VOKE-998933 format. One record per residue (C-alpha): x, y, z; residue in one letter. Coordinates in Angstrom, 1 decimal, always signed. Example, Ala and Ser with C-alpha at 12.3 -4.5 7.8 and 13.67 -1.06 7.14 Angstrom:
<pts>
<pt><X>+12.3</X><Y>-4.5</Y><Z>+7.8</Z><type>A</type></pt>
<pt><X>+13.7</X><Y>-1.1</Y><Z>+7.1</Z><type>S</type></pt>
</pts>
This chain:
<pts>
<pt><X>+107.3</X><Y>+66.2</Y><Z>+100.0</Z><type>X</type></pt>
<pt><X>+106.0</X><Y>+65.1</Y><Z>+103.4</Z><type>X</type></pt>
<pt><X>+108.9</X><Y>+66.7</Y><Z>+105.2</Z><type>X</type></pt>
<pt><X>+108.0</X><Y>+70.1</Y><Z>+103.6</Z><type>X</type></pt>
<pt><X>+104.2</X><Y>+69.7</Y><Z>+103.9</Z><type>X</type></pt>
<pt><X>+103.8</X><Y>+72.0</Y><Z>+106.9</Z><type>X</type></pt>
<pt><X>+105.8</X><Y>+74.7</Y><Z>+105.2</Z><type>X</type></pt>
<pt><X>+103.9</X><Y>+74.4</Y><Z>+101.9</Z><type>X</type></pt>
<pt><X>+100.6</X><Y>+74.5</Y><Z>+103.8</Z><type>X</type></pt>
<pt><X>+101.8</X><Y>+77.7</Y><Z>+105.7</Z><type>X</type></pt>
<pt><X>+102.8</X><Y>+79.3</Y><Z>+102.4</Z><type>X</type></pt>
<pt><X>+99.3</X><Y>+78.7</Y><Z>+101.0</Z><type>X</type></pt>
<pt><X>+97.7</X><Y>+80.1</Y><Z>+104.1</Z><type>X</type></pt>
<pt><X>+99.9</X><Y>+83.3</Y><Z>+103.7</Z><type>X</type></pt>
<pt><X>+98.9</X><Y>+83.6</Y><Z>+100.1</Z><type>X</type></pt>
<pt><X>+95.2</X><Y>+83.3</Y><Z>+101.0</Z><type>X</type></pt>
<pt><X>+95.5</X><Y>+86.0</Y><Z>+103.6</Z><type>X</type></pt>
<pt><X>+97.4</X><Y>+88.3</Y><Z>+101.2</Z><type>X</type></pt>
<pt><X>+94.7</X><Y>+87.7</Y><Z>+98.6</Z><type>X</type></pt>
<pt><X>+92.0</X><Y>+88.6</Y><Z>+101.1</Z><type>X</type></pt>
<pt><X>+93.8</X><Y>+91.8</Y><Z>+101.9</Z><type>X</type></pt>
<pt><X>+94.2</X><Y>+92.7</Y><Z>+98.2</Z><type>X</type></pt>
<pt><X>+90.6</X><Y>+91.9</Y><Z>+97.4</Z><type>X</type></pt>
<pt><X>+89.4</X><Y>+94.1</Y><Z>+100.3</Z><type>X</type></pt>
<pt><X>+91.0</X><Y>+97.3</Y><Z>+98.8</Z><type>X</type></pt>
<pt><X>+89.1</X><Y>+97.4</Y><Z>+95.5</Z><type>X</type></pt>
<pt><X>+85.6</X><Y>+97.1</Y><Z>+94.1</Z><type>X</type></pt>
<pt><X>+84.2</X><Y>+96.4</Y><Z>+90.7</Z><type>X</type></pt>
<pt><X>+82.1</X><Y>+99.5</Y><Z>+89.9</Z><type>X</type></pt>
<pt><X>+81.0</X><Y>+98.4</Y><Z>+86.4</Z><type>X</type></pt>
<pt><X>+81.7</X><Y>+95.3</Y><Z>+84.2</Z><type>X</type></pt>
<pt><X>+80.1</X><Y>+95.2</Y><Z>+80.8</Z><type>X</type></pt>
<pt><X>+81.2</X><Y>+93.9</Y><Z>+77.4</Z><type>X</type></pt>
<pt><X>+84.9</X><Y>+93.5</Y><Z>+78.2</Z><type>X</type></pt>
<pt><X>+84.9</X><Y>+96.9</Y><Z>+79.9</Z><type>X</type></pt>
<pt><X>+85.5</X><Y>+97.3</Y><Z>+83.6</Z><type>X</type></pt>
<pt><X>+85.9</X><Y>+100.1</Y><Z>+86.1</Z><type>X</type></pt>
<pt><X>+87.5</X><Y>+99.4</Y><Z>+89.4</Z><type>X</type></pt>
<pt><X>+87.5</X><Y>+101.6</Y><Z>+92.5</Z><type>X</type></pt>
<pt><X>+90.8</X><Y>+101.3</Y><Z>+94.4</Z><type>X</type></pt>
<pt><X>+91.3</X><Y>+102.2</Y><Z>+98.1</Z><type>X</type></pt>
<pt><X>+95.1</X><Y>+101.9</Y><Z>+97.6</Z><type>X</type></pt>
<pt><X>+96.9</X><Y>+101.9</Y><Z>+94.3</Z><type>X</type></pt>
<pt><X>+97.1</X><Y>+98.3</Y><Z>+93.1</Z><type>X</type></pt>
<pt><X>+96.8</X><Y>+99.2</Y><Z>+89.4</Z><type>X</type></pt>
<pt><X>+99.4</X><Y>+96.8</Y><Z>+88.1</Z><type>X</type></pt>
<pt><X>+97.9</X><Y>+93.9</Y><Z>+90.0</Z><type>X</type></pt>
<pt><X>+94.3</X><Y>+94.6</Y><Z>+88.8</Z><type>X</type></pt>
<pt><X>+95.4</X><Y>+95.1</Y><Z>+85.2</Z><type>X</type></pt>
<pt><X>+97.5</X><Y>+91.9</Y><Z>+85.2</Z><type>X</type></pt>
<pt><X>+94.6</X><Y>+89.9</Y><Z>+86.7</Z><type>X</type></pt>
<pt><X>+92.1</X><Y>+91.3</Y><Z>+84.2</Z><type>X</type></pt>
<pt><X>+94.3</X><Y>+90.7</Y><Z>+81.1</Z><type>X</type></pt>
<pt><X>+95.0</X><Y>+87.2</Y><Z>+82.2</Z><type>X</type></pt>
<pt><X>+91.3</X><Y>+86.5</Y><Z>+81.8</Z><type>X</type></pt>
<pt><X>+91.8</X><Y>+87.2</Y><Z>+78.1</Z><type>X</type></pt>
<pt><X>+94.9</X><Y>+85.1</Y><Z>+77.9</Z><type>X</type></pt>
<pt><X>+97.3</X><Y>+88.0</Y><Z>+77.9</Z><type>X</type></pt>
<pt><X>+100.3</X><Y>+88.0</Y><Z>+80.3</Z><type>X</type></pt>
<pt><X>+102.0</X><Y>+91.3</Y><Z>+80.8</Z><type>X</type></pt>
<pt><X>+105.8</X><Y>+91.6</Y><Z>+80.8</Z><type>X</type></pt>
<pt><X>+107.7</X><Y>+93.3</Y><Z>+83.6</Z><type>X</type></pt>
<pt><X>+108.2</X><Y>+96.3</Y><Z>+81.4</Z><type>X</type></pt>
<pt><X>+104.5</X><Y>+96.6</Y><Z>+80.7</Z><type>X</type></pt>
<pt><X>+103.7</X><Y>+96.4</Y><Z>+84.4</Z><type>X</type></pt>
<pt><X>+106.2</X><Y>+99.3</Y><Z>+85.0</Z><type>X</type></pt>
<pt><X>+104.5</X><Y>+101.3</Y><Z>+82.3</Z><type>X</type></pt>
<pt><X>+101.1</X><Y>+100.7</Y><Z>+83.9</Z><type>X</type></pt>
<pt><X>+102.4</X><Y>+101.8</Y><Z>+87.3</Z><type>X</type></pt>
<pt><X>+104.0</X><Y>+105.0</Y><Z>+85.8</Z><type>X</type></pt>
<pt><X>+101.3</X><Y>+106.2</Y><Z>+83.5</Z><type>X</type></pt>
<pt><X>+97.7</X><Y>+107.0</Y><Z>+84.1</Z><type>X</type></pt>
<pt><X>+96.8</X><Y>+106.2</Y><Z>+80.5</Z><type>X</type></pt>
<pt><X>+98.4</X><Y>+103.4</Y><Z>+78.5</Z><type>X</type></pt>
<pt><X>+97.9</X><Y>+100.9</Y><Z>+75.7</Z><type>X</type></pt>
<pt><X>+99.1</X><Y>+97.4</Y><Z>+76.4</Z><type>X</type></pt>
<pt><X>+100.2</X><Y>+95.2</Y><Z>+73.5</Z><type>X</type></pt>
<pt><X>+98.1</X><Y>+97.2</Y><Z>+71.1</Z><type>X</type></pt>
<pt><X>+95.1</X><Y>+95.3</Y><Z>+72.5</Z><type>X</type></pt>
<pt><X>+94.1</X><Y>+96.8</Y><Z>+75.8</Z><type>X</type></pt>
<pt><X>+93.4</X><Y>+100.4</Y><Z>+76.9</Z><type>X</type></pt>
<pt><X>+94.1</X><Y>+101.4</Y><Z>+80.5</Z><type>X</type></pt>
<pt><X>+93.1</X><Y>+104.7</Y><Z>+82.1</Z><type>X</type></pt>
<pt><X>+93.0</X><Y>+106.1</Y><Z>+85.6</Z><type>X</type></pt>
<pt><X>+91.0</X><Y>+109.0</Y><Z>+87.1</Z><type>X</type></pt>
<pt><X>+91.6</X><Y>+109.7</Y><Z>+90.8</Z><type>X</type></pt>
<pt><X>+90.9</X><Y>+106.3</Y><Z>+92.5</Z><type>X</type></pt>
<pt><X>+89.2</X><Y>+104.7</Y><Z>+89.5</Z><type>X</type></pt>
<pt><X>+90.8</X><Y>+102.3</Y><Z>+87.0</Z><type>X</type></pt>
<pt><X>+89.3</X><Y>+101.8</Y><Z>+83.6</Z><type>X</type></pt>
<pt><X>+90.2</X><Y>+98.8</Y><Z>+81.4</Z><type>X</type></pt>
<pt><X>+88.8</X><Y>+98.1</Y><Z>+77.9</Z><type>X</type></pt>
<pt><X>+89.8</X><Y>+96.6</Y><Z>+74.6</Z><type>X</type></pt>
<pt><X>+91.9</X><Y>+99.2</Y><Z>+72.6</Z><type>X</type></pt>
<pt><X>+90.3</X><Y>+100.5</Y><Z>+69.4</Z><type>X</type></pt>
<pt><X>+91.0</X><Y>+103.5</Y><Z>+67.1</Z><type>X</type></pt>
<pt><X>+87.4</X><Y>+104.4</Y><Z>+66.4</Z><type>X</type></pt>
<pt><X>+86.6</X><Y>+107.9</Y><Z>+65.2</Z><type>X</type></pt>
<pt><X>+84.3</X><Y>+109.7</Y><Z>+67.6</Z><type>X</type></pt>
<pt><X>+82.1</X><Y>+112.7</Y><Z>+66.8</Z><type>X</type></pt>
<pt><X>+83.0</X><Y>+115.9</Y><Z>+68.5</Z><type>X</type></pt>
<pt><X>+80.0</X><Y>+116.1</Y><Z>+70.7</Z><type>X</type></pt>
<pt><X>+80.6</X><Y>+112.6</Y><Z>+72.2</Z><type>X</type></pt>
<pt><X>+84.3</X><Y>+113.3</Y><Z>+72.6</Z><type>X</type></pt>
<pt><X>+83.5</X><Y>+116.5</Y><Z>+74.5</Z><type>X</type></pt>
<pt><X>+81.1</X><Y>+114.7</Y><Z>+76.8</Z><type>X</type></pt>
<pt><X>+83.8</X><Y>+112.1</Y><Z>+77.6</Z><type>X</type></pt>
<pt><X>+86.3</X><Y>+114.9</Y><Z>+78.4</Z><type>X</type></pt>
<pt><X>+83.9</X><Y>+116.7</Y><Z>+80.7</Z><type>X</type></pt>
<pt><X>+83.0</X><Y>+113.3</Y><Z>+82.4</Z><type>X</type></pt>
<pt><X>+86.8</X><Y>+112.8</Y><Z>+82.9</Z><type>X</type></pt>
<pt><X>+86.8</X><Y>+109.5</Y><Z>+81.1</Z><type>X</type></pt>
<pt><X>+90.4</X><Y>+108.5</Y><Z>+80.2</Z><type>X</type></pt>
<pt><X>+91.3</X><Y>+109.2</Y><Z>+76.5</Z><type>X</type></pt>
<pt><X>+92.2</X><Y>+105.7</Y><Z>+75.5</Z><type>X</type></pt>
<pt><X>+88.9</X><Y>+104.3</Y><Z>+76.8</Z><type>X</type></pt>
<pt><X>+86.6</X><Y>+106.8</Y><Z>+74.9</Z><type>X</type></pt>
<pt><X>+86.7</X><Y>+105.1</Y><Z>+71.5</Z><type>X</type></pt>
<pt><X>+85.6</X><Y>+101.8</Y><Z>+72.9</Z><type>X</type></pt>
<pt><X>+82.7</X><Y>+103.4</Y><Z>+74.7</Z><type>X</type></pt>
<pt><X>+81.7</X><Y>+105.3</Y><Z>+71.6</Z><type>X</type></pt>
<pt><X>+81.9</X><Y>+102.2</Y><Z>+69.4</Z><type>X</type></pt>
<pt><X>+79.7</X><Y>+100.2</Y><Z>+71.8</Z><type>X</type></pt>
<pt><X>+77.2</X><Y>+103.0</Y><Z>+72.4</Z><type>X</type></pt>
<pt><X>+77.8</X><Y>+103.4</Y><Z>+76.1</Z><type>X</type></pt>
<pt><X>+75.7</X><Y>+106.2</Y><Z>+77.8</Z><type>X</type></pt>
<pt><X>+78.3</X><Y>+108.7</Y><Z>+79.0</Z><type>X</type></pt>
<pt><X>+75.9</X><Y>+110.3</Y><Z>+81.4</Z><type>X</type></pt>
<pt><X>+75.6</X><Y>+107.0</Y><Z>+83.2</Z><type>X</type></pt>
<pt><X>+79.4</X><Y>+106.5</Y><Z>+83.3</Z><type>X</type></pt>
<pt><X>+79.8</X><Y>+110.1</Y><Z>+84.5</Z><type>X</type></pt>
<pt><X>+77.3</X><Y>+109.4</Y><Z>+87.4</Z><type>X</type></pt>
<pt><X>+79.4</X><Y>+106.3</Y><Z>+88.4</Z><type>X</type></pt>
<pt><X>+82.5</X><Y>+108.4</Y><Z>+88.3</Z><type>X</type></pt>
<pt><X>+81.0</X><Y>+111.0</Y><Z>+90.6</Z><type>X</type></pt>
<pt><X>+79.6</X><Y>+108.4</Y><Z>+92.9</Z><type>X</type></pt>
<pt><X>+82.8</X><Y>+106.4</Y><Z>+93.3</Z><type>X</type></pt>
<pt><X>+85.6</X><Y>+108.9</Y><Z>+93.2</Z><type>X</type></pt>
<pt><X>+87.1</X><Y>+110.0</Y><Z>+96.5</Z><type>X</type></pt>
<pt><X>+87.9</X><Y>+113.6</Y><Z>+97.0</Z><type>X</type></pt>
<pt><X>+91.6</X><Y>+114.2</Y><Z>+96.5</Z><type>X</type></pt>
<pt><X>+93.4</X><Y>+117.5</Y><Z>+97.1</Z><type>X</type></pt>
</pts>
């Protein structure tokens, strides 16, 4: 082990630098009741989803990571809902809760991803507040 100690040390230094770079390109906009919104400067969706789900003891397969990278809305393992709008990433527990039409329409107008809406409804989140966060943190894309 001693003969490789300098190489191992260098590897850990590289990993720390990579982590610092990754952490500098996203920000937690809101975290409440297992619900989180990230703002991303570059698309690191698979990384953020993987890290978030690991906190709940769920490890994504390679196929699930590919699904997350390809789709802006997805359900992972029947347990977690993932949604993207512009540079924002939404992650919440997945649920099939029936929403009233008024709430559903407010979510649509606010551009909240479809798989996230039932969780917000069930927990009584204020959509106007979420909408203000979306407007404040989305970058203009053409």
